[in-house]
C-alpha positions in Angstrom: -10.2 22.8 -9.7 -10.3 26.3 -8.2 -6.9 27.8 -7.7 -7.4 28.4 -3.9 -8.3 24.7 -3.5 -5.3 23.7 -5.6 -3.1 25.7 -3.2 -4.7 24.1 -0.1 -4.2 20.6 -1.6 -0.5 21.2 -2.5 0.7 23.2 0.5 0.0 23.6 4.2 -2.0 26.8 3.5 -5.6 27.0 4.8 -8.2 28.4 2.4 -8.0 31.9 4.0 -4.2 31.9 3.9 -4.3 30.8 0.2 -6.5 33.7 -0.6 -4.1 36.1 1.1 -1.2 34.6 -0.8 -3.1 35.2 -4.0 -4.0 38.8 -3.0 -0.3 39.5 -2.3 0.6 38.3 -5.8 2.7 35.4 -4.6 1.1 32.8 -7.0 1.7 32.4 -10.7 0.0 30.2 -13.3 2.1 29.6 -16.4 4.3 32.5 -15.5 1.5 35.1 -15.0 0.5 36.4 -11.5 -3.0 35.3 -10.7 -5.0 36.8 -7.9 -8.5 35.4 -8.6 -9.0 32.4 -6.3 -11.7 31.0 -8.6 -9.3 30.6 -11.5 -9.5 27.0 -12.8 -6.3 25.1 -12.9 -5.2 21.5 -13.4 -2.2 19.2 -13.8 -1.3 20.8 -17.2 -0.8 24.2 -15.6 2.5 25.4 -14.1 1.4 26.7 -10.7 3.9 28.3 -8.4 3.8 29.8 -5.0 6.8 32.0 -4.1 8.4 30.6 -7.3 8.1 27.0 -5.9 6.4 24.6 -8.3 3.3 23.0 -6.8 2.2 19.5 -7.9 -0.9 17.5 -7.0 -0.1 14.2 -5.4 -2.3 11.2 -5.2 -3.7 9.8 -2.0 -1.1 8.6 0.5 -1.2 5.5 2.7 1.3 5.0 5.5 2.2 2.5 8.1 3.7 4.0 11.3 5.3 2.3 14.3 3.9 4.5 17.1 6.1 4.8 20.1 5.1 5.6 23.7 4.2 9.2 24.6 2.7 10.1 21.2 -1.0 10.9 20.5 -3.0 9.6 17.6 -4.6 12.9 16.8 -4.1 15.8 14.4 -4.4 18.4 17.2 -1.7 18.2 19.9 -2.9 18.2 23.6 -0.4 17.2 26.2 1.9 15.1 23.9 3.3 15.3 20.4 1.2 13.8 17.7 1.9 11.1 15.2 2.0 13.7 12.4 5.1 15.2 14.0 6.9 11.9 13.3 6.3 12.1 9.5 8.6 14.1 7.2 6.4 14.6 4.2 4.9 17.6 2.4 1.4 18.6 3.4 1.6 16.2 6.4 -1.4 18.1 7.9 -3.7 16.5 5.3 -3.0 13.0 6.7 -5.1 11.6 9.6 -4.7 8.4 11.7 -7.0 5.5 10.7 -8.4 4.8 14.2 -6.4 5.5 17.3 -4.0 4.1 19.9 -3.7 5.4 23.4 -0.7 7.6 24.2 0.8 4.7 26.3 0.2 2.0 23.7 2.7 1.2 21.0 2.5 -0.5 17.6 1.0 -0.2 14.1 -1.0 2.9 13.1 -2.2 3.6 9.6 -2.4 7.1 8.2 -3.9 8.4 5.0 -5.6 11.4 3.3 -8.2 9.1 1.7 -11.3 9.4 3.8 -13.2 6.6 2.0 -10.3 4.1 2.5 -10.1 5.1 6.1 -13.8 4.5 6.6 -13.5 1.0 5.2 -10.8 0.1 7.7 -12.7 1.4 10.7 -16.3 0.6 9.7 -17.9 -1.7 12.4 -19.5 -3.6 9.5 -16.1 -4.7 8.3 -15.2 -6.2 11.8 -11.5 -5.7 11.0 -9.5 -7.7 13.5 -6.8 -6.0 15.5 -4.2 -8.0 17.4 -2.6 -6.8 20.6 0.4 -8.1 22.6 -0.6 -7.6 26.3 1.7 -7.5 29.3 -0.3 -8.2 32.4 0.5 -6.6 35.8 -0.4 -9.8 37.7 0.6 -13.3 36.5 -2.2 -15.8 35.5 -2.2 -19.5 36.1 -3.8 -21.9 33.7 -7.2 -21.8 35.3 -7.3 -18.1 35.4 -6.2 -17.9 31.8 -9.0 -20.2 30.7 -11.5 -18.1 32.6 -10.2 -15.0 30.8 -10.5 -16.8 27.4 -14.1 -17.7 28.1 -15.0 -14.2 29.3 -13.5 -12.6 26.2 -15.2 -15.1 23.9 -18.6 -14.4 25.6 -18.3 -10.6 25.7 -17.7 -8.5 28.7 -20.1 -5.8 30.0 -17.9 -2.8 30.6 -18.8 0.0 33.0 -20.7 2.8 31.3 -21.5 0.7 28.2 -25.0 -0.2 27.0 -24.0 -3.6 25.6 -21.3 -6.1 26.1 -18.2 -6.3 24.0 -18.2 -8.3 20.8 -16.6 -11.8 21.1 -12.9 -11.5 21.3 -9.9 -13.8 21.5 -7.6 -14.1 24.6 -4.6 -16.3 23.9 -2.5 -17.0 26.9 1.2 -17.0 26.0 2.9 -17.0 29.5 1.9 -16.1 33.0 2.2 -12.3 32.2 1.8 -12.3 28.4 -1.3 -12.7 26.3 -2.4 -12.0 22.7 -5.8 -10.3 22.4 -7.8 -10.0 19.1 -10.6 -7.5 18.8 -13.0 -6.6 16.0 -14.2 -3.3 17.5 -12.5 -0.3 18.9 -14.1 1.1 22.1 -12.3 3.6 24.3 -9.4 1.9 26.1 -11.1 -1.4 25.3 -8.3 -3.9 26.0 -7.3 -2.2 29.3 -11.0 -2.1 30.4 -11.6 -5.7 29.5 -8.5 -6.8 31.4 -9.5 -4.7 34.4 -12.9 -6.4 34.4 -11.1 -9.6 35.0 -9.4 -8.2 38.1 -6.1 -7.6 36.5 -4.3 -4.6 34.9 -2.4 -4.0 31.6 1.2 -3.1 32.3 2.1 -2.6 28.6 0.1 -2.8 25.3 1.4 -3.2 21.7 -0.7 -3.5 18.6 0.8 -6.0 16.2 -1.6 -5.9 13.3 -4.7 -4.4 11.7 -6.5 -7.0 9.5 -3.8 -8.8 7.5 -1.4 -5.8 7.8 1.3 -6.7 10.3 3.7 -4.1 11.7 6.8 -4.1 9.5 9.7 -5.6 11.5 12.1 -3.3 9.7 10.4 -0.2 11.3 11.8 1.3 14.5 9.6 3.2 16.9 8.7 6.5 15.3 9.5 5.3 11.8 7.0 4.9 8.9 6.8 3.7 5.4 4.4 4.0 2.4 2.0 1.0 2.0 2.6 -1.1 -1.1 -0.2 -1.3 -3.7 -1.2 -4.8 -2.6 -1.4 -3.6 1.0 -3.6 -0.6 0.0 -5.8 -3.0 -2.0 -6.7 -5.0 1.1 -9.1 -2.3 2.1 -10.0 -1.0 -1.4 -13.5 -2.6 -1.4 
């Protein structure tokens, strides 16, 4: 690949910053200073920037336990982003696979493999996502059954052209429910609960497809996915 692209793929440099580093003579290939960004390099070459050896890594796949007060974005707004929780080289090349609201906790997947990410989020895959919901107002058995039916039928949300896809509402206790969705509309769980005349007090995503949040992870921690976990969304 081109040397400037190699630098971008192995460092946090943008294409323009990589070209400036080359122009300043900071990059060597097999011991020789190279300034031409179009120079072709590969894994067999010893490429260094400021005398630090650069190595291409394969695609990365992570599971993160997102805590409260963190945004699922690569560009910070009012809150820190999930990328700030990850201590890895070239973390800026990762992106969240789907999103969680800033006030929602739970499992988030991150990768630098765009095709894999698309397979997880594609509406055609109808990948189920399971949420633990804490309700602001307690439900009795009759109200819970009505909520179950409404979720199963689909709910017409304000501002939407079509009702939600059938979803599962499992009543666990007067103020606790487990909700399973196969789509990911904006603030969907909160809006569906609001359509029932209730409010979500707390929301936690337990799983994405067969991937369940690792119980060994603490809020803010992450781990690499195992090969068998990556393979779930490989096709």
